[in-house]
N, C-alpha and C positions, 0 to 999 in steps of 0.2 A: 625504424621509427624511433624517435628520441622520446624517452619517457622521463627525462630529467625536467626539473622545474626551474623557472626563472627566479631571480632574486626577489622580484615583486611577489611571486606566488609563495615563495618560502616565507617572506615577511608576513604575508596574509595568514598563512597557516600558524605562524608563531603568535600572531595577534589573537586568532581564534582560540588557540589552546590556552593562552593566558586568561582570556575572558571566561572560558568554560571552567577552568580550574578555580577561578575566583568566585564563580556563581553557582557551582554544582550544589544542588539541594543537600542539606546535611542529613536528611532522613533517607536519602537514596543510597542503596548498596550497588556496587558494580556488578555483583552476581544476581541482581534482581531479575526476575523473568522479564523479558523484553516487552511483554504486554500482558497485563492482568486487569482487564477492564471491569471485572466483577469485584475487584478489591477496592474498597473506598479509599484506602491510603494511596494506592497507585493512582487513582483518578485525581485525588486532591494534589498530589505531587506533580502529576503530569499537567494539570491545568495551570498550576502556579509556575511551572517551568516554561510552559508556552508563553505566559504573560511576560516572564523575564526575558525570553528570547526576543519577543516583540519589542520590549522597551530598549533592549540593547541593539536592535537592528539586525538580529540574526534569524528571524522567523522565516524569511523567504529571500535569502540573499541574492538569488539570481533574478528576482523581479526588478522591474524599473524602480528607481528611487521614488518617483511620483506616486507609485502604488504601494509603497511601504517596504520596498526591497533595498538592496545595495547596488544593483546593477552589476553584480558579480558575474564573472565568466563561468563557463561550464567547469573548467579546471578548478576554479576557486570553490565552486559548490562541492566538487569531489573532495577537495582538501578539507573543507569544513566537516563533511561527513566522516572523514577519517579521524579528525580530531575528536568528534563526538565519541567515536568508538574507542579511541586511545584513553580518554579520561573516564570512560564508562558512564557517560551521561545518559539520562533518560531519553527515550525516543519521543520527540515532540508529538504531543497528542493530536495537533492539527495536521501533522504530517503522516497520519495513518491513511494517506491517500488524498486528503482534502485539498491541501495546498497545491500538489502537483496535478490533481484531477479537476475538481470543479474550479479551483483557483485559476488554473491555466485556461480552462474553457471560458471563464468570465473575462479574463484578460483579452482573449481573442474574439469572443462573440458577444459578450455582455454589453448592455447599454451603459452609459455613463452613470445613470441613476443606480443600476445594479452594482456596478463597481464601488460606488460611494457607499451604498448600503451594506454590502456583504464582505468586502475584502478586509476591512479593518478588524471587525469581530472574528473573522476567520483566522487572521494571523495572531490575534491576541489570545485566542482560546475562549473568547466570550461566546461564540457560536460554534458548536460541534456539528459535523455533517455526517450523513450516511448516504450511500449510493443505492438508488432504487432501480436496478436493472433486471436482475434475474427473476423469473417467475416459475411456478410449478411446471409449466409446459414450455418454457422459453429460457433455456440456459445456454447451451452451446449454440442453438439456433435462436439467437436473441431477437431477431426480427419477427419471430412468431409471437411476440408478446401480445397480451390481450387487454391489459389495463387501458382504459379509455378515458379521454378527457374531452368533454363536449362543451363547446363555447356557448355561453349564455350571457350576452351583453358584455360586461367588463370582467367576467370571471370564466374560468374553466371549471366544470364540475367533474371530478375524478372518481372513477369506480374501478376497483380491481385489487389485485394481491401481488405482493412482492415477497421473495424468499431469499435466504442467505444474505440478508442485509446486515453487514457488519456494524455493531454498536448502534443498532436502531433504537435500542432502549435508552441510550444516552444522548442521542442526537437531538439537536434543536431544529435542524433543517435537513431536507432530503433533496438531492438532485435526481429527479424522477423522469424516467423514460416512459412515454405513454403514446398511445395512438390517438391522434387528433383528427385524422382524415381517413375514415374507414373505407372509402371508395377508391383509394389509391393503392398501387402495388405495395406489398408489405414493407419494403425498405424505404418507401417514399412518404408514407403518411404518419411518420413518427416525429414527436417533438420532445424537447427537454424543458421541464418545469421545475421551479424552485418552490418546494412545499414546506410550509411551517408544520413541524411535527406535532405542535400543540393544537392544530386546527380540529374543530369538531368533526367526527367521523373517522379520525385516524386511530387505529388500534394496533398495538405492538405486542407480539408474543415471542419472548426469547426461546431459542432452541438449545437445549442442553446437548453439548457435544460429547464425544467419547473421552475427552480430556476432563470432563466434569464441569467445564466452563460453559458460559452461554454467550459467546461472542457474537453469534449470528442470530437473526430474528426473522420472523414472519411479520409483514406489515400489511394491514388491510385498509383500504380506502373506500369509504361508504359515503357517497355524495359529498366529497370534500371540495370546498370552494377554494380556488387558487386565482389570485388576480392575474389578469392578462399581462400586467406589467412584469410578472415573474416568468414570462416565457423567454428563454435564452435563444437568441438568434431569431430567425423567422419560423413560422409554423411549417412543419414538414422537414426542417433541417436537422432534426434530432439524430438521425442515423449518422450523418457526417460528423456531427459534434461528438457523438458517442464513440465513434471509431478513433477520433483524436484522443479522447479520454482514456480509452483502453490501450492505445499505443503508449501513453504516458505511464499507465499502470504496469505494462509489461516491460517498458524500457527504463526510464529514470527511477521509478519506484523500486524496481528490482536492482538497478545499478547502485543507487544511493542508500537503500534501506535494507533490503534482504541480504545483500552481500555482507553488510555489517554483521547481521545475525549469523550467517553461515561461517564467516571467519571466526567469530567468537565461539561458535559451537565447536569448530575443529580444534581450536586452542584448548578448550575445556576438555574435550575427549582425549587429546594427546597427553595433557597433563594428568588426567585420571589414569590413563594406561600406564604412564611412567610411575606414578606414585603408588598405584594399587597393585602393580606387579603383572598386569595383563600383557604388558609389552614383552614379557619373557616368552610369550607364545609367538612363534614365527609366523603363524597364519595371521594373527592380529597385527603384527608389524607390517606384513604385506598389505593388508587391507587399509591400514592407516596411511601407508605410503601412497596407495592408489587414491585415497581420499584427498591427500595433500596435492597430488597431481591435478585432480579434478577441480579443487578449489583454486589452484593457480590458473588453470585454463579459464575458469569462470571469471577471474580477475581480468584476463586479457580480452575476453569477450566483452566485459564491461568497458574496457578501453576503446574497443571498436564502437560501442554505442556512444561513448563520449566524443569520438571523432565525428560520428554522424551528426551529433548535436552541435558540435563546433562548426561544421560546414553548413548546416541547414537551419539550425535553431529548433528543429523538431525531430522527435524519434521517428524512425522509419520501420519498414517491415522487418529489419534485422532484430527488432525488439522481440520477435517470436523466438529467435535463437536463444536470446538471453533468458526468456521466460522458461523455456524447456530446460536449458542447461542449469539454471538456478534451482528450479523446483526438484528436478530429478537428482541433481548432485546432493541436495540437502536430504532427500529421502534415503539415498544410499549411505550418506554420512550418519544419519540417525540409526540406521541398521547396525553400523559398526559400533556406534555408541552404546546401543543396548547390549551388544555382545560383550563389550568391555565392562559394562555395568554388571552383567550377570544377574544373579537372583535378586540383587538390590533393586532392579527395575520393577519388581512386583510391589515395592513399597510406595509407589506413587499414590497420593491421596491419603496416606497414613501419616499420623502426627509425627512419626519417627523418620519421615522420608529423607530429610537431610539433603546432602549434595546431589543425590541421584534424582531428585524430583524434577529438576529442570530438564535433564536428559530424557526422562520418561515422558514428560509432557511434550517436549519437542518431537519425540518419536511419533507420538500419536497425532500431533498437529501437522506434521510434514505431509501426511496423506492429502490434506486439503489443499496444499500448495500446488499440486498438479491439476487442480480443478479451478481455483479462483483465478480471475483475470483471463479466463479462456483455458479450456482443458488442453493437456498435452496433445491429444488427438487433433484438436482444432488447430493448434500451432503447427503441427506437422503438415496439415493441409495447406495452411498459409505458406509455409516454406516451399512445399512442392509446387504450388501454383504461381506464387508471386516472386520467388527467388529462382527456382529451377525451371520455371516455364512449362511445367507438366500439365496435362489436361485435367479438368475438373472430374470427369467421369472416366 
């Protein structure tokens, strides 16, 4: 397989890097934590950065030009993400899943009115989104969700609870999976609604994680009215749409976003080991070498996902391979990082935390990566059944 780039692709990468270097926010540090949603400075920088990307035409480069994109190829999207990483640019706030997730769903299933209303503010950072999928009794078995939406004239009335809703306290809108047809089989009676988070009856309660942050939230819906015009696709189509959204979360989001994080983490750990003397320990060297091998394998799994996208335009079941490889590689890498850091890892949250803070935070956060977007156990079931053809039971 040829992994070289064409002259056009190299010129695109050079153009992207030149623009990024010229517009990188002055207050942003390359060593900034990749997401600190509870930090007002991070939020302000990230929103302004999203607006700049939109103005420059870089907010969703693979989207059609008519919808605010550049019509870029999958390879050009990959190259743009690499340039973001090389210059140490902020992670676009709208790319915390929204552009690839609800954005892609609206492009495929949304009405013209929905695309006109929502896509522009999504790309500019004017509207921030959260995902309303998981519930206390419906995580891995998502089809067991109990949040209901009853149609009454021109509105749906929503009642229920969601949990592990990332950035729910910051979001303006939620793409909500709910049951609209109680008498149908559990995978059939589900719909996707676009809910204004400022609606009466919406209550958001942040959940403090072991990192000390509150990225995830519980969201309660108490007789929340949602216009029928905010139904995405047809009633009862929500499960199919949600599976497409999750395929994007496990595929392109991991390919284009989390791989950046993992590569940067490895470079930081290797540098710390060299500079701090931990690399003198032969066992540490062995573990770092193994981490490097796994990071390289992950890169080529990402290339496989890119090939699938190039051929079909959509992520396939192979995205489960990338989700497992990415989350579990990062977990092992963060274990190595904490061993390199040693006792300094205990300073996380202390005002003296210094350079070790990011490593300690990533070590704690990595545990959630094997759960979000579908647990590793669920991904192995998908691989067994849909790739290997093994029986369900």
